[in-house]
C-alpha positions in Angstrom: 46.3 72.6 132.1 48.6 75.1 133.8 51.2 72.4 133.8 50.8 71.9 130.6 51.6 75.4 130.1 54.7 75.6 131.9 56.0 72.7 130.1 55.3 74.1 127.1 57.0 77.2 127.8 59.8 75.1 129.1 60.1 73.5 126.0 59.8 77.0 123.7 62.4 78.4 126.2 65.1 75.5 125.7 64.8 75.0 121.9 65.4 79.3 121.9 68.3 79.4 123.5 69.8 76.5 122.1 69.9 73.9 125.1 71.9 70.9 122.4 74.6 72.7 122.6 77.0 70.4 123.6 78.2 69.7 127.2 81.9 71.2 127.8 81.2 73.7 124.8 81.9 77.2 125.2 78.1 78.2 124.7 77.0 75.6 127.0 79.5 77.0 129.4 79.2 81.2 129.1 75.3 81.0 127.6 73.5 84.0 126.5 76.1 87.1 126.4 75.4 90.6 127.4 77.5 93.7 127.6 77.7 94.9 130.9 79.9 98.4 131.1 83.0 97.6 129.3 82.7 94.2 129.8 81.0 91.0 128.3 79.1 88.8 131.1 78.4 85.5 130.4 74.4 83.9 132.0 75.9 84.4 135.6 77.4 87.4 135.4 81.0 86.6 135.0 83.3 88.2 132.7 83.8 86.7 129.4 86.9 86.5 127.0 86.2 84.8 123.9 89.5 83.7 121.8 89.2 82.3 118.3 89.9 82.7 114.5 89.3 84.7 111.5 88.2 82.7 108.5 89.2 84.5 105.4 87.2 86.6 103.2 84.5 84.9 100.7 85.3 86.6 97.9 88.5 84.3 97.1 87.8 80.6 96.7 90.6 78.6 97.3 91.7 81.4 99.8 88.5 82.2 101.8 85.1 80.3 101.2 87.2 76.5 100.3 87.7 76.7 104.2 84.0 77.5 105.6 83.4 73.7 105.8 82.6 71.7 108.9 85.3 69.9 108.7 87.9 72.8 109.0 85.8 74.1 112.0 86.1 71.0 113.8 89.5 70.9 114.0 89.6 74.5 115.2 87.4 73.4 117.7 88.8 70.2 118.9 92.5 71.1 117.7 93.1 75.0 118.4 90.4 74.9 121.0 88.6 77.8 119.6 85.5 79.4 121.2 84.5 81.8 118.9 84.9 82.2 115.0 84.5 85.3 112.5 82.6 84.6 109.1 83.6 87.7 106.6 80.6 87.9 104.6 81.4 89.7 101.7 79.9 92.8 101.3 80.6 93.4 97.6 82.4 92.0 95.0 85.0 93.8 92.6 83.8 93.8 88.8 86.9 94.4 86.6 85.0 96.9 84.7 82.5 98.9 86.8 84.7 98.7 90.1 83.1 97.8 93.5 79.4 96.9 93.7 77.1 96.3 96.3 74.9 93.3 96.8 73.0 91.7 99.3 75.5 88.9 99.4 75.4 86.4 97.0 73.6 83.1 97.1 76.3 81.2 97.5 78.2 83.6 100.1 75.3 83.2 102.2 75.3 79.5 101.9 78.5 79.1 102.7 78.2 81.3 105.5 75.1 79.4 106.7 77.4 75.9 106.5 79.7 77.3 109.3 76.7 78.7 111.7 75.1 75.6 111.7 78.4 73.6 112.8 79.3 76.4 115.1 75.9 76.2 116.5 76.0 72.2 116.7 79.5 72.1 118.3 78.5 75.0 120.7 81.3 77.8 119.7 80.1 82.0 119.3 80.0 83.1 115.6 80.9 86.6 114.8 78.9 87.5 111.3 81.0 90.4 109.7 79.8 92.3 107.0 83.1 92.4 105.4 83.0 95.8 104.1 85.5 99.1 103.9 83.6 101.7 101.9 79.5 102.8 101.8 77.7 103.1 98.2 75.0 103.0 96.7 73.1 100.1 97.8 75.0 99.8 100.6 73.3 100.3 103.5 69.6 98.4 101.9 72.0 95.5 101.7 73.1 95.5 105.0 69.6 95.8 106.3 68.8 92.7 104.3 71.9 90.4 105.1 70.9 90.8 108.8 67.1 90.6 109.0 67.5 87.4 107.1 70.3 85.9 109.4 68.6 87.3 112.5 65.2 85.9 111.5 67.3 82.3 110.9 69.8 82.5 114.0 68.4 85.0 116.0 67.3 82.5 118.7 70.2 81.4 119.3 72.8 82.6 122.3 75.6 81.9 119.8 75.1 84.9 117.4 77.1 88.2 117.3 76.6 90.9 114.6 79.6 92.9 113.1 77.9 95.7 111.4 80.5 97.1 109.2 84.2 95.7 109.4 86.7 98.4 108.8 85.3 101.9 107.6 88.1 103.7 106.0 86.3 106.9 104.8 83.5 107.3 107.0 83.0 109.6 109.5 81.9 108.4 113.1 78.7 110.3 112.6 78.4 108.7 109.3 79.1 105.2 110.9 76.9 105.9 113.9 73.8 107.1 111.9 74.5 103.8 109.7 74.1 101.6 112.7 71.2 103.4 114.4 69.4 101.9 111.0 70.5 98.5 110.9 70.5 97.4 114.5 66.8 98.1 115.2 66.3 95.7 111.7 68.5 93.0 113.8 66.4 93.4 117.0 63.2 92.7 115.4 64.2 89.6 115.3 67.0 89.4 118.2 66.6 91.0 120.8 69.6 89.9 123.3 72.6 89.0 120.6 75.5 91.2 121.1 76.0 93.8 118.1 79.6 95.3 117.4 79.9 98.1 115.1 83.5 99.2 113.5 85.3 102.4 114.3 86.8 105.0 111.8 89.7 104.4 109.8 90.0 100.5 109.3 88.5 100.3 112.8 91.4 102.0 114.7 90.0 105.6 115.9 87.9 104.3 119.0 88.2 107.4 120.7 85.9 109.4 118.3 82.9 107.3 119.7 83.1 108.6 123.1 80.4 110.5 123.9 78.4 109.7 120.9 77.7 105.9 121.1 74.9 103.9 118.9 71.7 103.9 120.1 70.5 100.2 122.5 71.8 98.0 124.5 74.5 95.1 124.4 76.4 97.1 122.1 79.9 96.9 121.6 83.1 98.4 119.2 85.4 97.3 117.1 89.1 97.4 117.0 91.3 96.2 114.6 95.1 96.0 114.7 98.4 94.5 112.9 101.0 93.9 115.9 104.0 94.5 113.5 102.5 98.1 112.3 100.6 99.2 115.6 101.6 100.0 119.2 100.5 102.6 121.7 98.5 104.9 119.8 96.0 102.2 119.2 95.7 100.9 122.6 95.2 104.6 123.4 92.2 105.0 121.6 91.0 101.9 122.5 91.2 102.7 126.0 89.9 106.3 125.7 86.7 104.2 124.8 87.0 101.5 128.3 87.4 104.3 130.4 83.9 105.5 128.9 82.7 102.5 129.7 81.7 101.0 126.3 82.9 97.4 125.5 85.6 96.6 122.6 86.1 94.0 120.5 89.1 92.7 118.5 87.3 91.1 115.4 90.4 90.8 113.8 94.1 91.2 114.6 97.5 89.6 112.9 100.7 89.1 113.8 102.3 90.7 111.1 102.3 94.3 109.3 99.1 95.6 108.2 99.1 94.0 104.8 99.1 90.2 106.2 102.7 89.8 105.9 103.1 89.9 102.6 107.2 90.0 103.2 106.8 87.0 105.2 107.9 88.8 108.2 105.5 88.3 111.8 106.6 89.1 115.2 106.0 87.0 118.7 106.9 89.6 120.5 104.9 92.4 119.4 102.1 90.3 119.4 102.9 89.4 123.0 102.5 92.9 124.2 99.1 93.2 122.3 97.8 89.8 124.1 98.6 90.9 127.1 97.2 94.4 126.8 94.2 92.4 125.8 94.0 89.7 128.7 94.0 92.5 131.4 91.1 93.6 129.8 89.4 91.1 128.9 88.9 92.3 125.2 87.7 89.2 123.1 89.7 88.2 120.0 90.2 87.0 116.2 93.1 86.0 114.7 93.4 87.0 111.0 93.4 84.5 109.2 92.2 80.8 108.3 94.2 80.7 104.6 96.7 79.4 103.3 97.3 82.4 101.2 101.4 83.2 100.5 101.5 85.7 103.7 102.8 85.7 107.0 99.7 86.0 108.7 98.1 82.9 107.5 98.1 79.9 109.7 98.4 77.2 106.7 101.7 77.3 104.3 101.2 78.1 100.7 103.0 74.9 100.1 100.1 72.8 101.8 98.5 70.0 99.8 95.0 71.6 98.8 93.2 68.1 99.2 94.4 68.7 102.8 94.3 72.0 103.5 90.8 72.5 103.2 89.6 70.0 105.1 91.6 70.4 108.8 93.7 67.5 110.1 96.8 69.6 110.0 99.8 68.8 111.2 102.7 70.9 112.4 104.4 70.6 109.1 101.4 72.1 107.7 101.2 75.5 109.9 103.2 78.6 109.1 105.3 79.9 112.4 102.6 82.6 112.7 99.7 79.7 112.7 101.8 77.6 115.1 102.4 80.4 117.7 98.5 81.4 117.6 97.7 77.6 117.8 99.7 77.3 120.8 98.0 80.7 122.3 94.6 79.4 121.7 95.2 75.7 123.6 97.3 77.5 126.3 94.3 80.0 127.0 92.3 76.6 127.2 94.6 75.0 129.7 96.0 72.7 126.8 99.4 71.7 126.1 100.8 73.2 123.0 102.5 69.9 121.8 104.3 71.8 119.1 108.0 74.2 119.8 106.3 77.7 119.7 108.0 79.4 117.2 110.4 82.4 117.0 109.9 85.7 115.7 110.6 86.1 112.3 111.2 89.7 112.4 114.0 90.3 115.1 117.0 92.6 114.3 119.4 89.2 113.9 117.2 87.4 111.4 116.3 90.6 109.4 120.4 91.1 109.3 121.1 87.6 108.1 118.1 87.3 105.7 119.1 87.8 102.0 119.0 91.2 100.2 116.6 91.7 97.2 117.5 93.4 93.9 115.4 96.4 93.1 115.5 98.1 89.3 118.4 100.4 90.5 117.3 103.3 88.0 119.7 105.9 88.5 118.6 108.9 90.4 119.9 112.4 90.0 120.7 115.1 92.9 119.3 117.5 92.9 116.1 116.4 92.8 113.5 114.1 93.9 114.9 110.2 95.0 111.9 107.8 94.2 112.4 105.4 97.3 111.4 102.3 95.9 114.0 102.3 92.9 116.2 101.0 94.6 119.3 98.8 93.8 119.4 96.7 97.0 117.3 96.2 100.0 116.9 94.3 102.6 113.9 93.7 104.7 112.0 97.5 103.3 110.7 96.4 100.0 107.6 98.7 97.8 104.0 99.4 98.8 101.5 101.7 97.6 101.0 105.2 98.2 97.7 105.8 97.8 97.0 108.9 99.8 100.0 111.5 98.8 98.8 114.6 97.6 101.8 116.2 96.7 102.7 113.1 94.6 101.4 114.0 91.0 101.5 110.6 90.2 97.8 109.0 89.7 96.9 107.1 93.1 97.4 103.4 91.2 100.9 104.7 90.4 102.3 105.9 93.5 104.8 104.2 95.3 106.9 103.9 98.3 109.7 102.2 100.4 107.7 100.5 103.0 107.8 97.4 105.5 110.9 99.3 106.8 111.2 97.8 110.7 114.9 97.8 112.8 117.4 96.3 110.8 116.1 97.0 107.1 118.3 99.3 104.8 118.2 100.4 101.5 120.9 101.3 98.5 120.5 103.3 95.4 122.6 104.2 92.6 122.8 108.3 92.1 124.4 110.6 90.2 124.8 113.6 92.3 126.1 117.0 90.1 127.8 119.1 92.8 129.6 118.4 96.1 127.5 120.4 98.4 125.4 120.4 101.4 122.4 119.2 100.6 118.9 119.9 102.2 116.5 116.7 102.6 112.8 116.8 102.6 110.5 113.5 102.6 107.1 112.6 102.1 106.0 110.0 105.0 103.3 108.0 106.9 103.7 106.5 110.1 102.7 106.6 113.4 106.5 105.9 114.5 109.7 107.7 113.9 112.9 105.9 112.3 116.6 106.5 113.5 119.0 106.5 109.9 122.1 106.2 109.2 123.3 107.6 105.6 126.7 106.8 103.9 128.1 107.0 100.9 130.1 104.4 99.2 129.9 102.1 102.6 131.2 105.4 104.5 128.9 107.4 107.2 128.1 110.9 106.4 125.2 111.3 108.5 122.5 110.3 111.1 119.0 111.4 111.6 116.0 110.7 112.8 112.8 110.8 110.5 109.6 112.1 112.8 106.3 110.5 112.6 103.5 112.3 111.2 100.6 110.2 113.1 99.0 109.2 110.0 99.6 105.2 109.2 98.2 105.7 105.8 98.6 109.0 104.6 101.5 110.8 103.6 102.7 114.3 104.3 105.3 116.7 103.2 108.5 117.0 105.9 110.9 119.8 105.4 114.5 120.3 106.8 114.7 116.0 107.7 118.4 116.6 107.3 121.4 118.1 106.0 123.9 116.1 104.0 127.4 116.5 102.5 127.2 114.4 99.5 130.5 114.7 97.1 130.0 114.9 92.9 129.5 112.0 90.9 128.2 108.2 90.6 127.7 106.8 94.0 125.8 104.6 95.8 124.0 106.2 98.5 122.4 104.2 101.6 120.2 104.3 104.3 120.5 102.1 107.4 116.9 102.4 109.4 116.5 101.3 112.7 114.5 101.2 116.0 114.8 99.9 119.9 111.9 97.3 118.7 110.1 95.7 115.7 107.4 98.0 115.1 107.1 99.3 111.7 108.6 102.6 110.9 107.3 105.5 108.3 106.9 104.8 104.5 108.5 107.4 102.3 107.0 108.3 99.0 109.8 110.4 98.0 112.7 112.0 99.5 114.2 115.5 97.9 117.3 116.9 98.0 118.1 120.5 97.4 121.2 123.1 97.5 121.1 126.5 96.7 122.9 126.9 93.3 122.9 124.1 92.5 121.0 122.3 89.6 120.6 118.9 88.3 123.4 117.4 85.5 123.5 114.4 83.1 127.0 112.9 83.6 129.1 113.9 81.1 130.3 110.3 80.3 128.5 107.6 78.7 126.1 106.2 80.7 125.0 102.8 80.0 121.0 102.6 81.4 120.9 98.8 80.6 121.9 95.8 78.9 120.0 92.9 78.5 119.6 89.6 76.2 117.6 90.9 73.7 118.3 95.0 74.0 120.5 97.2 75.3 121.0 101.5 75.7 123.3 103.6 76.4 122.7 107.3 76.6 125.5 110.1 76.1 125.6 113.7 75.6 121.8 113.9 74.0 122.3 111.3 72.2 120.5 107.7 72.9 122.2 104.4 71.6 119.6 101.5 71.5 120.2 97.9 70.1 116.7 96.1 69.5 118.0 92.4 69.5 114.4 91.2 69.5 112.5 89.9 66.1 110.3 92.5 66.5 109.6 96.5 66.5 110.3 98.2 70.0 108.9 101.7 71.1 110.8 104.6 72.6 108.5 106.9 74.3 109.9 110.1 75.9 107.6 111.8 78.3 108.2 114.7 81.2 108.9 113.7 84.6 104.8 114.4 84.9 104.3 111.6 82.5 103.1 113.4 79.8 104.1 111.9 76.2 106.6 114.4 74.1 107.5 111.8 71.4 107.2 108.3 70.3 110.2 106.4 67.8 109.8 103.2 66.5 112.3 100.7 66.2 112.9 98.0 64.2 115.4 95.5 64.9 118.8 96.2 65.0 121.4 99.4 66.1 119.8 102.9 66.5 120.8 106.2 67.8 118.0 108.7 68.7 118.7 112.7 68.8 117.3 113.8 72.1 118.7 117.0 72.2 115.7 118.9 71.6 114.3 119.0 75.0 116.3 119.8 78.0 116.1 119.3 82.2 114.5 115.8 83.3 112.8 113.7 80.9 111.2 110.0 81.4 112.3 107.6 78.6 110.7 104.0 78.1 111.4 101.1 76.3 108.3 99.5 75.3 107.2 96.4 73.1 103.0 97.0 72.7 101.5 98.2 76.0 104.4 96.2 77.7 106.8 98.3 79.1 110.6 96.7 78.8 112.9 99.4 80.6 112.2 103.0 81.4 115.1 105.7 83.0 114.9 109.1 84.0 117.6 111.2 82.0 118.6 114.6 82.3 118.8 116.4 78.5 120.3 119.4 77.3 120.0 121.1 74.3 
């Protein structure tokens, strides 16, 4: 009878710890993981560093959950040599009418996640189940509890599981996040006493230093760091090091080779990624790279042009992979003791490559000095481009309408069409957001007029006004004003939401000669001495909207097809004139009006 009991106990024990894990697989090798101090330990108490890929979040069909299948996972295991994957389970969907709404993650999302988890267990790799949320809201905590209760109940007996409680908190304080985690952890522990739990940290999982001395209750708990190599550097490493020094474990569940937008401008950095990879290797920090998708951005591992019939089922060859994808595949294979087989690509963000790429035109709207120059209204730019400026309290525009010149790296530049009212020395103020300084050379019509440094404000997404950035001598008249940006590395520089040029006693003036605002196939308009001449070549009516600089509408004119002249002399000062067809804005410009 005692032998039967021992045999039954052995069978139960082997089943609960997934003895069926394939020989030689990561889970067979490392077994049940645990947290000891600031390290992950295996079944033999040796340090473990996991490396793998994060899938794209499941709200997106073709970019996301179409990749959530056994074929893709098997390819990542066999060809990419991953030993961990991350599943970004959507915490909410976005409704166009009501905004974000919370759910227990839909049944479809859960089924897709279960497909990957089942395949990962079958193949013997570890799985990070990520509650992919950026905000808390009504129902958020209850939804998270339901998801983690159900998944821990189903998979908690498997040593493959790792739980990520909160992807990237944005506005929540560490006190709020800790309180949330202290409610979720017991829900998981009711079903799973052993597997590791990871807790997101404040401000996009970047401010890990705030956790020091105030950790989450429980054991086998670690903390999440996210970074993007071209945008984030030593300050984030310092935040994480502070927590490591406090003997707490750090896990990088998401990182990219690009800027934090995922590389929408096509740039990525091998050299800066290597800096981070070496930093993680030295500290045995586990990581998942973002992401398994063919979205048209540099951090995607697959080219956007890859056939949909092929891309969603693995079996990718070199021609299917982006440069960043080839780079990450090589790093994973090297860590597993395998050859890359493909040539390791070089970064697309070096100064040499930036300078040889093609400049792109912008709106080219005339900017009048003195006044605020809108950096996103460039005439031509190289590398730098328009991004959002949602956290700029100095900008009166609605948050959704705020823009900034962003993605500024070494070798980028931007040119502006300006009318300078008087020859004078102008003080320059700016609204900027960034964690590194920028060196700037200013020039007028190709001739250098000065150099200056934009000092960082220590914030990667919150804009602050910076006074006395530079003093520039500017000549009267129409000119091309250019700014060249430089650093000694490939890291990003501050985004700029506005520049303001002022000089004592100088007021903005409209050019005294005719100014051509726009000439298009179907319309043209010119401004001179308070009169706006418009040629409407469309077969439908157009509306002309006159607004003040704050965007408040002052007048509306409806123009039938043909030539028109509008008298705008009733107003004075800087105004905005827009040409519209229905709800669509065809053209817009700032003009200075005088009574």
